[in-house]
N, C-alpha and C positions, 0 to 999 in steps of 0.2 A: 504493499499500499504505499504511494507517494503522497506527501502532504505539500502542497505548495504555499507558502508564505512568502506575499510580496514578488520580488521578482527571483527568490532562491527555490529551488525545486531540492527537498530533503527527505529522508526517510524518517520515520518516527523513531524516536530512541527506544531502547530495549527496554525501560520504565513504562512508556505508555503502552506498549504490546503487550507485556506482563499485566499491566493494569487491565487492559482489555479483555486478555484471557480470564483473568479473576472474575471479573463482571459476567462475564458469559456462562462461567461455571457456577456463579451463585444464581445467575436466573435460571438455569437449568434443575439445579437442586430445588428451588423452590419452587418451580412447574411440578417437578417429581414429587415434593411433599403435598403440594395442593392439590392434585389430581389422583395421588397413589391410590389410598386407601378409602373407601368409604367410612363417615365417621360412625363410630360405635353408637347403637340404639339404645337408649336408655328405657327400661320397662317401668312403667309408673305403676301405683296401685290404682285400680279402677273397682269402683263399688258395683255390686250384682245389679243394681237397679238402672246403671249405666250401661252396662253390658248388654242388659234387655232391651233397651232405647236404642243402642247401636244396632243390634239384631233387627230391630222391627224398622229403623229408618234403612238397613241395608236390605231388607226385603223390598221396601218399596222402591229402592234403588233399581233393583233387579227387574221390577215392573216395569219400570220408566227406561229401562235400556232393553228390553225384549221390544218396546214400543217404538225403539230407536229416538227416543226423547231424551237425548244424550246430555241436554245442559240442565234438566231435571234430575236426572241419574246423578249426574255431577255434584250438584247441591247438596242431594242424599248421600251418597257417599261420604263426601266431607262433613257431614253432620254426623254421620256413623263414626268417621275416624275422629272427629272430637270427641264422641262420647267414650269411645274405646281405642285408645292410640298402640294399643299392643297386640291389635288383629291383622296379621298377615294376609288375610283374606278380604280383608277391607280395603288395605294400600292395594293389592293386587287388583281387583276390581276396579279400584280408584285410577290407576295406572292405564288399564285397558278404556275406561271411559276418557281419560286424556287423550290416549293414542287415537280413540276415535274420532276426535274432535281436531286432530291434529296439533296439539299440544305436546309434542314429544319430548321437549327439555321436563317438562312436570311430569309427564309418563315415566320417564327414567327415574327422575326422583321417587315416584311414587314405589316403583318395582325395587330400587335401593332400599328403600325404608322396608319394605316387605322382606328381602331377603336380609336385613339388618334384626328383624325381629325373629326368623324363622329361616336360618341358611339352608334347611332341609325341605323347603317349599320349593319343589320344582317349577311348577306352574308359573311363578314369576320370574326363574332363570329363561324358561321358554319366552314368555312374553317381552322380556326385556330383549331378547334377541330378535323377535320380531319387529321391535322398535328400531333397533340398532340397523336393520336389515332396511326399514323404511326410511331411515336418514342416510343411506347408503355408505355405513361403517361395516364392511363386511367381516373385518377382523374381530371386533368386538361382537359382532352378532355370531360368528362361528364358536368363538370361547362362550358366550352365553348358551347357545344350543347344545355343544359339549358338556358344559356343567349341568345342564337339565338332564341331560342323559346319564350322567354318571351319579347323580343323586336319585 
């Protein structure tokens, strides 16, 4: 790399090249740390009546989803998730609904949350693979599908 200052042309010094490399390494490390592993999901205590109301809201959402009223289903799944944040089933259905509405980033977050709640829930891995396939990220899609099969 050549740096032109005024009328003189000179190569950057060793210090600036080393500083540039160090900056690139720090940036790469930050990217790996920020995108590496999904955050750990914390299970919160949920009372029995909240679980019952979450299940009722999820049933209503299922009916709306079958009618292809995805926005109504989304609202009901969000309500169910608010009542019971520990349900991998609800977050999986929430992810499916987001993907039907083509809110792929939200769908990916919901599937990751479902997987964080129960890493043995194969449906979430499969649906996550479908979303990655829809956004043309074939490598992540393949990884998700393989994980679903192995689970």
